[in-house]
C-alpha positions, 0 to 999 in steps of 0.5 A, spaced: 570 827 513 566 834 515 563 836 510 564 843 506 559 849 507 553 849 502 550 857 501 542 855 500 539 862 497 531 864 496 531 860 490 533 854 492 528 848 492 531 846 498 530 854 502 525 852 508 519 855 506 517 856 513 522 862 513 518 866 507 511 865 510 513 867 518 520 872 517 517 874 510 521 880 508 526 879 514 526 872 512 535 872 510 536 871 502 542 866 503 543 862 509 549 857 510 549 850 512 554 845 513 553 838 515 547 834 513 544 839 508 539 834 505 536 836 512 533 842 510 527 840 506 525 835 511 523 842 516 517 843 511 515 835 510 518 830 514 518 832 521 511 832 520 510 838 525 514 835 530 520 839 531 522 842 538 525 848 538 529 849 546 531 855 549 534 855 556 536 862 559 542 862 564 538 864 570 533 858 571 530 855 577 534 849 579 527 844 578 527 847 572 534 845 570 532 838 572 526 838 568 530 840 562 535 835 563 530 830 563 526 832 557 532 832 553 533 825 554 526 824 553 528 828 546 533 823 544 530 816 547 524 818 543 528 820 536 525 827 536 528 832 532 530 839 536 533 845 533 536 851 537 543 855 538 544 850 544 549 857 547 547 858 554 549 853 559 543 849 560 542 848 552 549 846 551 547 841 556 541 838 552 545 838 546 550 834 550 545 829 552 541 829 544 548 828 541 548 821 544 542 820 540 541 818 533 535 823 532 536 830 526 539 836 530 540 843 527 545 847 531 543 855 529 550 859 532 549 867 533 554 868 528 557 866 520 559 859 521 565 860 516 572 860 520 568 857 525 572 851 529 568 844 529 568 842 536 569 835 537 563 833 540 560 834 533 564 830 529 561 824 530 554 826 528 557 830 522 560 824 519 553 820 521 549 826 517 545 827 523 546 834 525 546 840 520 550 846 523 545 852 520 546 860 520 543 866 516 549 870 517 555 872 513 563 871 514 563 879 517 559 877 522 565 872 526 563 873 533 556 872 537 552 879 539 546 880 543 543 882 536 545 877 533 543 872 538 536 876 537 536 875 530 538 868 530 533 866 536 527 868 531 530 864 525 530 858 530 523 860 532 521 861 525 523 854 523 520 850 529 514 847 530 514 847 537 517 851 542 520 850 548 523 854 554 525 853 560 523 858 565 522 867 563 523 871 568 519 878 569 521 883 565 527 878 562 529 878 553 526 872 554 520 873 557 520 878 551 521 873 546 516 869 549 511 874 547 512 875 540 513 867 539 506 866 542 503 873 538 505 869 531 501 863 533 507 859 535 506 854 540 509 855 547 511 850 552 514 850 558 513 846 565 508 848 570 511 851 576 510 858 580 517 860 577 513 860 570 507 864 572 509 869 567 509 864 560 502 862 562 500 868 563 502 870 556 499 863 553 504 858 554 502 851 555 504 846 560 509 841 557 506 834 558 512 829 555 508 824 555 502 828 551 507 832 546 513 826 546 509 821 542 
């Protein structure tokens, strides 16, 4: 049975401390969750600094698409928790891989989750209490927009411990987002290719699965 939506306000003990620490006055007063709500306090404690956010832009070199798919397989095999919007085609493929595992997944749509249809692919993970669908948006935000996606990305980055960005082209919104995240002190990782030189210039670190996915 799919659990009902729950509201979590800043005054409640399971509201993630990270949101207030990083977003400060921009932290949402209320967040909505459907799924295993017990995953929320684990964001601050039991994930042990190992909650990874996955960001993959729509346009991405072929070699990085393959590397990102292989990376998702590693997250699944190692049981590493992940968080993301899982909206772009590459992100959706990553989610498809991750749902076949047993590790926790936090899914954050760029819209309200009230009245949102639950995809059949999510239902097994919801039933097994390893998926939490999480949103900072109230019911009037029932469609994704660019503005909501930007706010969602900041929300996801605040909750994550480490961030993987598959690719960010010169002058892209993804590159600007990476710059903001790195400036906040969050570690950003990507694979070392010439296509990602702009990310490395900002301070991104080389993604080495054998080192970081222990």
